[in-house]
N, C-alpha and C positions, 0 to 999 in steps of 0.2 A: 504494500500500500504506500509506503513512504517513497519507494523508488518511482512510482507513477507520478507522485506529486513533484518530486525533484526533476523528473524528465519534462513535465509540463512547464514547470517554472523556468527551466533552462531554455526551452523553446521561446517562451514569452520574453525573457531577458535578451536572448539573441535577436529577436525581432525588433525590440525597442532599440538596441544598439545599432542595428542596421538602419532603421528609420532615422535615428539621430545622425549617423554618419552621412546618409544620403541627403538629409536636410542641410547639413553644413556644407556639403559639396555643391549643392544647387545654389545655396546662398552665396558662396564664394564665386561661383561662375557667373552669377547674375548681378554681383555687386557693381555699381556704376564706376567705382574707382579702378576696376580691373578691365574696363572696356578697351582702353588704349592698348594694353598689353596683349589682350586676346586678338584684337584687330591686327596688330603687328605680327603676331605669331601665325595668324591665318594667311597673311600675304607672304610669309617666308618662303614657301615652295615656289612661288611665282617670281621671286626676286633673285634668281640664280646669278645674274650678272653683277650684282653688288658685292663688293669686296667685304663689307662689314658682316655679311651673313655667313661667311665661311668660318669654320672652326680652326 
C-alpha cells in the first residue's frame, strides 16, 4: 500500500517539475529583452560571408 502511494507521489512531483521547467523555458524564450539575441542567432546561418560569425 505504501509503495503505491510513493509511486503516485513521485509521478505527480515529476510532472510538477516538468511543468515548472517548461514554464521557465517558455518565459525565457519569450522575454522581450532576449528578442535581439534570438533574432541575431536566427540570421546566423544566412550570414556565412561575415567574418564575425566564424569560430
